[in-house]
PQR file with spaces between the fields and no chain letter, atoms N, CA, C, O and H, PARSE charges and radii, in Angstrom:
ATOM       1  N    LEU     1     191.578   51.885  -63.984 -0.4000 1.5000
ATOM       2  CA   LEU     1     190.818   51.404  -63.317 -0.0000 2.0000
ATOM       3  C    LEU     1     189.885   53.508  -63.200  0.5500 1.7000
ATOM       4  O    LEU     1     188.660   53.464  -63.085 -0.5500 1.4000
ATOM       5  N    ALA     2     190.241   54.336  -63.223 -0.4000 1.5000
ATOM       6  CA   ALA     2     189.520   55.338  -64.162 -0.0000 2.0000
ATOM       7  C    ALA     2     188.240   55.281  -64.622  0.5500 1.7000
ATOM       8  O    ALA     2     187.138   55.666  -64.231 -0.5500 1.4000
ATOM       9  H    ALA     2     191.236   54.371  -63.316  0.4000 1.0000
ATOM      10  N    GLU     3     188.892   54.422  -65.998 -0.4000 1.5000
ATOM      11  CA   GLU     3     187.449   54.268  -67.052 -0.0000 2.0000
ATOM      12  C    GLU     3     186.728   53.641  -66.961  0.5500 1.7000
ATOM      13  O    GLU     3     185.797   53.480  -67.750 -0.5500 1.4000
ATOM      14  H    GLU     3     189.788   54.109  -66.316  0.4000 1.0000
ATOM      15  N    GLU     4     186.963   52.989  -65.791 -0.4000 1.5000
ATOM      16  CA   GLU     4     186.052   51.272  -64.823 -0.0000 2.0000
ATOM      17  C    GLU     4     185.266   51.996  -64.198  0.5500 1.7000
ATOM      18  O    GLU     4     184.160   51.486  -64.022 -0.5500 1.4000
ATOM      19  H    GLU     4     187.719   53.120  -65.150  0.4000 1.0000
ATOM      20  N    ASN     5     185.443   53.188  -63.716 -0.4000 1.5000
ATOM      21  CA   ASN     5     184.779   54.336  -61.980 -0.0000 2.0000
ATOM      22  C    ASN     5     184.269   55.558  -62.793  0.5500 1.7000
ATOM      23  O    ASN     5     184.145   56.530  -62.047 -0.5500 1.4000
ATOM      24  H    ASN     5     186.342   53.602  -63.859  0.4000 1.0000
ATOM      25  N    LYS     6     183.911   55.840  -64.169 -0.4000 1.5000
ATOM      26  CA   LYS     6     183.278   57.233  -64.632 -0.0000 2.0000
ATOM      27  C    LYS     6     182.958   58.151  -62.969  0.5500 1.7000
ATOM      28  O    LYS     6     183.477   59.162  -62.495 -0.5500 1.4000
ATOM      29  H    LYS     6     184.012   55.051  -64.775  0.4000 1.0000
ATOM      30  N    ASP     7     181.641   57.021  -62.348 -0.4000 1.5000
ATOM      31  CA   ASP     7     181.117   57.956  -61.834 -0.0000 2.0000
ATOM      32  C    ASP     7     181.694   58.577  -60.375  0.5500 1.7000
ATOM      33  O    ASP     7     181.049   59.329  -59.645 -0.5500 1.4000
ATOM      34  H    ASP     7     181.219   56.200  -62.733  0.4000 1.0000
ATOM      35  N    ALA     8     182.930   58.133  -60.148 -0.4000 1.5000
ATOM      36  CA   ALA     8     182.954   57.574  -58.893 -0.0000 2.0000
ATOM      37  C    ALA     8     183.529   58.864  -58.005  0.5500 1.7000
ATOM      38  O    ALA     8     183.894   59.963  -58.422 -0.5500 1.4000
ATOM      39  H    ALA     8     183.454   57.522  -60.741  0.4000 1.0000
ATOM      40  N    GLY     9     183.487   58.384  -56.719 -0.4000 1.5000
ATOM      41  CA   GLY     9     183.698   60.081  -56.158 -0.0000 2.0000
ATOM      42  C    GLY     9     184.900   60.585  -55.730  0.5500 1.7000
ATOM      43  O    GLY     9     184.977   61.664  -55.143 -0.5500 1.4000
ATOM      44  H    GLY     9     183.190   57.491  -56.381  0.4000 1.0000
ATOM      45  N    TRP    10     185.930   59.825  -56.002 -0.4000 1.5000
ATOM      46  CA   TRP    10     187.330   59.707  -56.356 -0.0000 2.0000
ATOM      47  C    TRP    10     187.398   60.456  -57.123  0.5500 1.7000
ATOM      48  O    TRP    10     187.979   61.456  -56.701 -0.5500 1.4000
ATOM      49  H    TRP    10     185.867   58.949  -56.479  0.4000 1.0000
ATOM      50  N    LEU    11     186.871   60.581  -58.844 -0.4000 1.5000
ATOM      51  CA   LEU    11     187.475   61.348  -59.880 -0.0000 2.0000
ATOM      52  C    LEU    11     187.263   62.764  -60.050  0.5500 1.7000
ATOM      53  O    LEU    11     186.365   63.353  -59.449 -0.5500 1.4000
ATOM      54  H    LEU    11     186.399   59.769  -59.187  0.4000 1.0000
ATOM      55  N    ILE    12     187.827   63.165  -60.615 -0.4000 1.5000
ATOM      56  CA   ILE    12     187.283   64.655  -61.429 -0.0000 2.0000
ATOM      57  C    ILE    12     187.656   65.026  -62.979  0.5500 1.7000
ATOM      58  O    ILE    12     188.728   65.000  -63.585 -0.5500 1.4000
ATOM      59  H    ILE    12     188.557   62.686  -61.103  0.4000 1.0000
ATOM      60  N    MET    13     186.368   65.372  -63.354 -0.4000 1.5000
ATOM      61  CA   MET    13     187.000   65.983  -65.258 -0.0000 2.0000
ATOM      62  C    MET    13     187.075   67.303  -64.877  0.5500 1.7000
ATOM      63  O    MET    13     186.344   68.021  -64.194 -0.5500 1.4000
ATOM      64  H    MET    13     185.498   65.393  -62.862  0.4000 1.0000
ATOM      65  N    ASN    14     188.646   67.557  -65.763 -0.4000 1.5000
ATOM      66  CA   ASN    14     188.939   68.801  -65.874 -0.0000 2.0000
ATOM      67  C    ASN    14     189.213   68.925  -67.505  0.5500 1.7000
ATOM      68  O    ASN    14     190.225   68.374  -67.937 -0.5500 1.4000
ATOM      69  H    ASN    14     189.239   66.974  -66.317  0.4000 1.0000
ATOM      70  N    GLY    15     188.323   69.647  -68.445 -0.4000 1.5000
ATOM      71  CA   GLY    15     188.529   69.200  -69.191 -0.0000 2.0000
ATOM      72  C    GLY    15     188.456   67.672  -69.815  0.5500 1.7000
ATOM      73  O    GLY    15     187.615   66.815  -69.542 -0.5500 1.4000
ATOM      74  H    GLY    15     187.501   70.095  -68.094  0.4000 1.0000
ATOM      75  N    ASN    16     189.650   67.562  -70.793 -0.4000 1.5000
ATOM      76  CA   ASN    16     189.768   65.932  -70.821 -0.0000 2.0000
ATOM      77  C    ASN    16     190.477   65.126  -69.869  0.5500 1.7000
ATOM      78  O    ASN    16     190.636   63.915  -70.030 -0.5500 1.4000
ATOM      79  H    ASN    16     190.333   68.258  -71.014  0.4000 1.0000
ATOM      80  N    ARG    17     190.871   65.716  -68.961 -0.4000 1.5000
ATOM      81  CA   ARG    17     191.554   64.746  -68.159 -0.0000 2.0000
ATOM      82  C    ARG    17     190.748   64.366  -66.982  0.5500 1.7000
ATOM      83  O    ARG    17     189.971   65.142  -66.424 -0.5500 1.4000
ATOM      84  H    ARG    17     190.742   66.699  -68.831  0.4000 1.0000
ATOM      85  N    ILE    18     190.986   62.996  -66.581 -0.4000 1.5000
ATOM      86  CA   ILE    18     190.627   62.717  -65.549 -0.0000 2.0000
ATOM      87  C    ILE    18     191.690   63.069  -64.387  0.5500 1.7000
ATOM      88  O    ILE    18     192.901   63.012  -64.604 -0.5500 1.4000
ATOM      89  H    ILE    18     191.616   62.366  -67.034  0.4000 1.0000
ATOM      90  N    GLN    19     191.261   63.362  -63.396 -0.4000 1.5000
ATOM      91  CA   GLN    19     192.373   63.297  -62.379 -0.0000 2.0000
ATOM      92  C    GLN    19     191.522   62.702  -61.055  0.5500 1.7000
ATOM      93  O    GLN    19     190.329   62.465  -60.863 -0.5500 1.4000
ATOM      94  H    GLN    19     190.277   63.409  -63.219  0.4000 1.0000
ATOM      95  N    ILE    20     192.850   62.572  -60.165 -0.4000 1.5000
ATOM      96  CA   ILE    20     192.040   61.786  -58.630 -0.0000 2.0000
ATOM      97  C    ILE    20     192.373   62.607  -57.181  0.5500 1.7000
ATOM      98  O    ILE    20     193.353   63.186  -56.712 -0.5500 1.4000
ATOM      99  H    ILE    20     193.819   62.764  -60.321  0.4000 1.0000
ATOM     100  N    LYS    21     191.037   62.328  -56.762 -0.4000 1.5000
ATOM     101  CA   LYS    21     191.309   62.876  -55.564 -0.0000 2.0000
ATOM     102  C    LYS    21     191.924   62.454  -54.275  0.5500 1.7000
ATOM     103  O    LYS    21     191.153   62.152  -53.364 -0.5500 1.4000
ATOM     104  H    LYS    21     190.241   61.857  -57.142  0.4000 1.0000
ATOM     105  N    ARG    22     193.050   62.400  -54.099 -0.4000 1.5000
ATOM     106  CA   ARG    22     194.099   61.406  -53.917 -0.0000 2.0000
ATOM     107  C    ARG    22     193.940   60.512  -52.363  0.5500 1.7000
ATOM     108  O    ARG    22     194.176   59.312  -52.219 -0.5500 1.4000
ATOM     109  H    ARG    22     193.676   62.646  -54.839  0.4000 1.0000
ATOM     110  N    ARG    23     193.500   61.423  -51.351 -0.4000 1.5000
ATOM     111  CA   ARG    23     192.784   61.483  -50.247 -0.0000 2.0000
ATOM     112  C    ARG    23     191.726   60.282  -50.492  0.5500 1.7000
ATOM     113  O    ARG    23     191.947   59.104  -50.211 -0.5500 1.4000
ATOM     114  H    ARG    23     193.308   62.397  -51.468  0.4000 1.0000
ATOM     115  N    GLN    24     190.689   60.726  -50.993 -0.4000 1.5000
ATOM     116  CA   GLN    24     189.593   59.140  -51.919 -0.0000 2.0000
ATOM     117  C    GLN    24     190.057   58.554  -51.821  0.5500 1.7000
ATOM     118  O    GLN    24     190.143   57.736  -50.905 -0.5500 1.4000
ATOM     119  H    GLN    24     190.510   61.683  -51.222  0.4000 1.0000
ATOM     120  N    PHE    25     190.857   58.737  -53.160 -0.4000 1.5000
ATOM     121  CA   PHE    25     191.193   57.476  -53.657 -0.0000 2.0000
ATOM     122  C    PHE    25     192.252   56.154  -52.830  0.5500 1.7000
ATOM     123  O    PHE    25     192.308   54.932  -52.967 -0.5500 1.4000
ATOM     124  H    PHE    25     190.788   59.402  -53.904  0.4000 1.0000
ATOM     125  N    GLU    26     192.897   57.023  -52.065 -0.4000 1.5000
ATOM     126  CA   GLU    26     193.610   56.051  -51.413 -0.0000 2.0000
ATOM     127  C    GLU    26     192.848   55.393  -50.296  0.5500 1.7000
ATOM     128  O    GLU    26     193.117   54.245  -49.943 -0.5500 1.4000
ATOM     129  H    GLU    26     192.852   58.016  -51.954  0.4000 1.0000
ATOM     130  N    LYS    27     191.626   56.319  -49.574 -0.4000 1.5000
ATOM     131  CA   LYS    27     190.656   55.150  -48.614 -0.0000 2.0000
ATOM     132  C    LYS    27     190.060   53.911  -49.686  0.5500 1.7000
ATOM     133  O    LYS    27     189.920   52.757  -49.280 -0.5500 1.4000
ATOM     134  H    LYS    27     191.408   57.252  -49.860  0.4000 1.0000
ATOM     135  N    VAL    28     189.778   54.263  -50.911 -0.4000 1.5000
ATOM     136  CA   VAL    28     189.314   53.045  -51.849 -0.0000 2.0000
ATOM     137  C    VAL    28     190.245   51.408  -51.712  0.5500 1.7000
ATOM     138  O    VAL    28     190.028   50.216  -51.494 -0.5500 1.4000
ATOM     139  H    VAL    28     189.892   55.200  -51.241  0.4000 1.0000
ATOM     140  N    ILE    29     191.410   52.390  -52.021 -0.4000 1.5000
ATOM     141  CA   ILE    29     192.306   51.211  -51.986 -0.0000 2.0000
ATOM     142  C    ILE    29     192.615   50.544  -50.727  0.5500 1.7000
ATOM     143  O    ILE    29     192.583   49.314  -50.754 -0.5500 1.4000
ATOM     144  H    ILE    29     191.587   53.358  -52.198  0.4000 1.0000
ATOM     145  N    ASP    30     192.976   51.252  -49.378 -0.4000 1.5000
ATOM     146  CA   ASP    30     192.549   50.660  -48.462 -0.0000 2.0000
ATOM     147  C    ASP    30     191.869   49.202  -48.089  0.5500 1.7000
ATOM     148  O    ASP    30     192.045   48.247  -47.332 -0.5500 1.4000
ATOM     149  H    ASP    30     193.002   52.251  -49.356  0.4000 1.0000
ATOM     150  N    LYS    31     190.830   49.738  -49.287 -0.4000 1.5000
ATOM     151  CA   LYS    31     189.537   48.533  -49.178 -0.0000 2.0000
ATOM     152  C    LYS    31     189.670   47.467  -49.974  0.5500 1.7000
ATOM     153  O    LYS    31     189.206   46.412  -49.542 -0.5500 1.4000
ATOM     154  H    LYS    31     190.687   50.514  -49.902  0.4000 1.0000
ATOM     155  N    LEU    32     190.360   47.466  -51.392 -0.4000 1.5000
ATOM     156  CA   LEU    32     190.572   46.485  -51.821 -0.0000 2.0000
ATOM     157  C    LEU    32     191.417   45.740  -51.481  0.5500 1.7000
ATOM     158  O    LEU    32     192.555   46.012  -51.097 -0.5500 1.4000
ATOM     159  H    LEU    32     190.737   48.323  -51.743  0.4000 1.0000
ATOM     160  N    ASP    33     190.475   43.849  -51.704 -0.4000 1.5000
ATOM     161  CA   ASP    33     191.763   42.918  -50.569 -0.0000 2.0000
ATOM     162  C    ASP    33     192.660   42.910  -51.792  0.5500 1.7000
ATOM     163  O    ASP    33     193.697   42.402  -51.365 -0.5500 1.4000
ATOM     164  H    ASP    33     189.551   43.629  -52.016  0.4000 1.0000
ATOM     165  N    ALA    34     192.923   43.321  -53.680 -0.4000 1.5000
ATOM     166  CA   ALA    34     194.172   43.101  -54.300 -0.0000 2.0000
ATOM     167  C    ALA    34     194.213   44.125  -55.611  0.5500 1.7000
ATOM     168  O    ALA    34     193.410   44.552  -56.441 -0.5500 1.4000
ATOM     169  H    ALA    34     192.081   43.733  -54.027  0.4000 1.0000
ATOM     170  N    ILE    35     195.247   44.226  -55.386 -0.4000 1.5000
ATOM     171  CA   ILE    35     195.747   45.470  -57.142 -0.0000 2.0000
ATOM     172  C    ILE    35     195.497   45.124  -57.574  0.5500 1.7000
ATOM     173  O    ILE    35     195.555   45.473  -58.753 -0.5500 1.4000
ATOM     174  H    ILE    35     195.899   43.879  -54.712  0.4000 1.0000
């Protein structure tokens, strides 16, 4: 999911690692119909 949405507001690039802003990501998940 992170690979497909590299410009998303819920992602942080920390060196080589992709980290997720949990609260913002939870809001995105809540809006999705299917996971």
